[in-house]
TORNUFI-847261 format. One record per atom (N, C-alpha, C): atom name; x, y, z. Coordinates in pm, whole numbers, plus 50000, padded with zeros to 5 digits. Atoms other than C-alpha are relative to their C-alpha. Example, Ala and Ser with C-alpha at 12.3 -4.5 7.8 and 13.67 -1.06 7.14 Angstrom:
[site 'N' [50089 49881 50000]],
[site 'CA' [51230 49550 50780]],
[site 'C' [50090 50120 50000]],
[site 'N' [49918 49881 49994]],
[site 'CA' [51367 49894 50714]],
[site 'C' [49923 50109 50073]],
//
This chain:
[site 'N' [49857 49993 49980]],
[site 'CA' [97316 22416 76545]],
[site 'C' [50067 49996 49863]],
[site 'N' [49927 49995 50126]],
[site 'CA' [97552 22503 76262]],
[site 'C' [50097 49882 49990]],
[site 'N' [49912 50115 50027]],
[site 'CA' [97776 22240 76103]],
[site 'C' [50132 50014 50075]],
[site 'N' [49872 49982 49932]],
[site 'CA' [98097 22390 76245]],
[site 'C' [49986 49986 50152]],
[site 'N' [50024 50016 49857]],
[site 'CA' [97948 22404 76595]],
[site 'C' [49984 49852 50036]],
[site 'N' [50018 50143 49979]],
[site 'CA' [97847 22041 76566]],
[site 'C' [50133 49927 49994]],
[site 'N' [49866 50060 50008]],
[site 'CA' [98201 21948 76459]],
[site 'C' [50080 50026 50127]],
[site 'N' [49930 49967 49875]],
[site 'CA' [98340 22130 76764]],
[site 'C' [49947 49918 50116]],
[site 'N' [50059 50082 49895]],
[site 'CA' [98097 21950 76994]],
[site 'C' [50045 49855 49987]],
[site 'N' [49956 50136 50026]],
[site 'CA' [98186 21618 76834]],
[site 'C' [50145 49981 50049]],
[site 'N' [49860 50008 49958]],
[site 'CA' [98558 21685 76890]],
[site 'C' [50013 50007 50153]],
[site 'N' [49995 49988 49855]],
[site 'CA' [98498 21790 77251]],
[site 'C' [49956 49870 50068]],
[site 'N' [50047 50126 49941]],
[site 'CA' [98300 21474 77328]],
[site 'C' [50102 49888 49981]],
[site 'N' [49894 50099 50020]],
[site 'CA' [98579 21264 77177]],
[site 'C' [50110 50017 50103]],
[site 'N' [49898 49974 49898]],
[site 'CA' [98825 21432 77415]],
[site 'C' [49952 49955 50138]],
[site 'N' [50057 50045 49873]],
[site 'CA' [98594 21363 77710]],
[site 'C' [50006 49848 50007]],
[site 'N' [49992 50146 50004]],
[site 'CA' [98571 20999 77603]],
[site 'C' [50143 49953 50026]],
[site 'N' [49860 50038 49986]],
[site 'CA' [98950 20976 77574]],
[site 'C' [50046 50015 50145]],
[site 'N' [49964 49976 49862]],
[site 'CA' [98994 21125 77920]],
[site 'C' [49937 49895 50093]],
[site 'N' [50068 50100 49918]],
[site 'CA' [98737 20889 78071]],
[site 'C' [50066 49863 49985]],
[site 'N' [49935 50129 50023]],
[site 'CA' [98907 20589 77912]],
[site 'C' [50138 49993 50065]],
[site 'N' [49868 49996 49937]],
[site 'CA' [99250 20697 78037]],
[site 'C' [49990 49984 50151]],
[site 'N' [50020 50013 49855]],
[site 'CA' [99113 20719 78391]],
[site 'C' [49933 49869 50039]],
[site 'N' [50067 50127 49972]],
[site 'CA' [98934 20385 78359]],
[site 'C' [49856 50018 50044]],
[site 'N' [50137 49969 49958]],
[site 'CA' [98590 20542 78404]],
[site 'C' [49893 49954 49902]],
[site 'N' [50100 50042 50098]],
[site 'CA' [98420 20377 78108]],
[site 'C' [49953 49858 50029]],
[site 'N' [50052 50135 49985]],
[site 'CA' [98196 20077 78125]],
[site 'C' [50031 49921 49873]],
[site 'N' [49970 50082 50118]],
[site 'CA' [98264 19785 77890]],
[site 'C' [49897 50023 49889]],
[site 'N' [50084 49983 50119]],
[site 'CA' [98124 19840 77541]],
[site 'C' [49914 50126 50002]],
[site 'N' [50080 49877 49995]],
[site 'CA' [97989 20185 77630]],
[site 'C' [50004 50075 49867]],
[site 'N' [49984 49926 50123]],
[site 'CA' [98120 20325 77304]],
[site 'C' [50002 49910 49877]],
[site 'N' [49999 50094 50112]],
[site 'CA' [98072 20020 77083]],
[site 'C' [49919 50052 49881]],
[site 'N' [50083 49948 50110]],
[site 'CA' [97793 20183 76880]],
[site 'C' [50070 50116 49929]],
[site 'N' [49926 49890 50061]],
[site 'CA' [98005 20494 76824]],
[site 'C' [50116 49946 49916]],
[site 'N' [49887 50057 50072]],
[site 'CA' [98304 20286 76721]],
[site 'C' [49957 49931 49871]],
[site 'N' [50052 50071 50117]],
[site 'CA' [98090 20093 76474]],
[site 'C' [49968 50096 49884]],
[site 'N' [50028 49902 50106]],
[site 'CA' [97980 20405 76285]],
[site 'C' [50132 50064 49957]],
[site 'N' [49873 49957 50057]],
[site 'CA' [98242 20574 76070]],
[site 'C' [50019 50152 49992]],
[site 'N' [49984 49854 50003]],
[site 'CA' [98197 20949 76130]],
[site 'C' [50084 50043 50119]],
[site 'N' [49911 49946 49897]],
[site 'CA' [98476 21117 76324]],
[site 'C' [50006 50151 49985]],
[site 'N' [50000 49854 50007]],
[site 'CA' [98525 21487 76405]],
[site 'C' [50079 50057 49882]],
[site 'N' [49917 49949 50109]],
[site 'CA' [98791 21527 76136]],
[site 'C' [49939 49976 49862]],
[site 'N' [50068 50027 50127]],
[site 'CA' [98551 21405 75864]],
[site 'C' [49907 50117 49966]],
[site 'N' [50074 49878 50028]],
[site 'CA' [98442 21751 75756]],
[site 'C' [49899 49983 49888]],
[site 'N' [50088 50020 50115]],
[site 'CA' [98278 21621 75439]],
[site 'C' [49872 49923 50034]],
[site 'N' [50121 50074 49962]],
[site 'CA' [98024 21410 75628]],
[site 'C' [49885 50095 50024]],
[site 'N' [50117 49915 49984]],
[site 'CA' [97672 21539 75656]],
[site 'C' [49979 50039 50146]],
[site 'N' [50036 49954 49866]],
[site 'CA' [97537 21728 75951]],
[site 'C' [49926 49888 50074]],
[site 'N' [50075 50111 49939]],
[site 'CA' [97304 21433 76016]],
[site 'C' [50095 49891 50051]],
[site 'N' [49902 50099 49955]],
[site 'CA' [97603 21196 76037]],
[site 'C' [50068 50043 50129]],
[site 'N' [49934 49950 49879]],
[site 'CA' [97772 21416 76295]],
[site 'C' [49903 50006 50118]],
[site 'N' [50100 50002 49892]],
[site 'CA' [97449 21452 76495]],
[site 'C' [49988 49860 50059]],
[site 'N' [50010 50139 49955]],
[site 'CA' [97424 21075 76512]],
[site 'C' [50123 49963 50082]],
[site 'N' [49876 50031 49928]],
[site 'CA' [97788 21045 76620]],
[site 'C' [50001 50067 50137]],
[site 'N' [50006 49928 49872]],
[site 'CA' [97736 21308 76892]],
[site 'C' [49904 49928 50095]],
[site 'N' [50096 50072 49915]],
[site 'CA' [97429 21123 77022]],
[site 'C' [50061 49870 50054]],
[site 'N' [49938 50125 49956]],
[site 'CA' [97625 20797 77035]],
[site 'C' [50108 50024 50104]],
[site 'N' [49900 49966 49899]],
[site 'CA' [97908 20963 77224]],
[site 'C' [49934 50036 50133]],
[site 'N' [50074 49966 49878]],
[site 'CA' [97663 21116 77472]],
[site 'C' [49948 49873 50067]],
[site 'N' [50054 50124 49946]],
[site 'CA' [97502 20774 77514]],
[site 'C' [50109 49919 50071]],
[site 'N' [49889 50072 49937]],
[site 'CA' [97840 20612 77587]],
[site 'C' [50044 50065 50129]],
[site 'N' [49961 49928 49878]],
[site 'CA' [97927 20881 77840]],
[site 'C' [49897 49976 50109]],
[site 'N' [50107 50024 49902]],
[site 'CA' [97590 20841 78012]],
[site 'C' [50009 49858 50054]],
[site 'N' [49988 50139 49954]],
[site 'CA' [97632 20463 78025]],
[site 'C' [50118 49983 50094]],
[site 'N' [49882 50011 49915]],
[site 'CA' [97976 20507 78180]],
[site 'C' [49979 50068 50134]],
[site 'N' [50025 49927 49875]],
[site 'CA' [97854 20756 78440]],
[site 'C' [49897 49927 50086]],
[site 'N' [50111 50064 49929]],
[site 'CA' [97536 20569 78534]],
[site 'C' [49976 49858 49948]],
[site 'N' [50015 50132 50061]],
[site 'CA' [97592 20204 78434]],
[site 'C' [49889 49913 50062]],
[site 'N' [50097 50088 49934]],
[site 'CA' [97349 20054 78687]],
[site 'C' [49859 50056 50001]],
[site 'N' [50132 49939 49999]],
[site 'CA' [97061 20298 78653]],
[site 'C' [49923 49965 49875]],
[site 'N' [50084 50021 50116]],
[site 'CA' [96768 20249 78421]],
[site 'C' [50007 50124 49913]],
[site 'N' [49979 49885 50086]],
[site 'CA' [96855 20477 78130]],
[site 'C' [49875 50042 49927]],
[site 'N' [50124 49960 50066]],
[site 'CA' [96497 20487 78007]],
[site 'C' [49951 50134 50055]],
[site 'N' [50036 49872 49939]],
[site 'CA' [96452 20783 78245]],
[site 'C' [50062 50113 49919]],
[site 'N' [49930 49895 50076]],
[site 'CA' [96705 20980 78038]],
[site 'C' [49932 50030 49868]],
[site 'N' [50068 49981 50128]],
[site 'CA' [96486 20941 77730]],
[site 'C' [49877 50088 50012]],
[site 'N' [50120 49919 49979]],
[site 'CA' [96200 21142 77883]],
[site 'C' [50019 50143 49955]],
//
């Protein structure tokens, strides 16, 4: 995936997170790991690896919010 595509995906996932939070669909601390890291979609100077990590953390938060009671180890397969 190219850097610009990764930035677009990062921005899209942030919008999904925002929408989920506005509707009250997020589980507590689902996005704590993402909030702790400092790469945001508008940080164009960050490395591709930094944005990949941020995207993974956003996906993880979304998954935790959608399936909070399921064993998420299945998703790692």
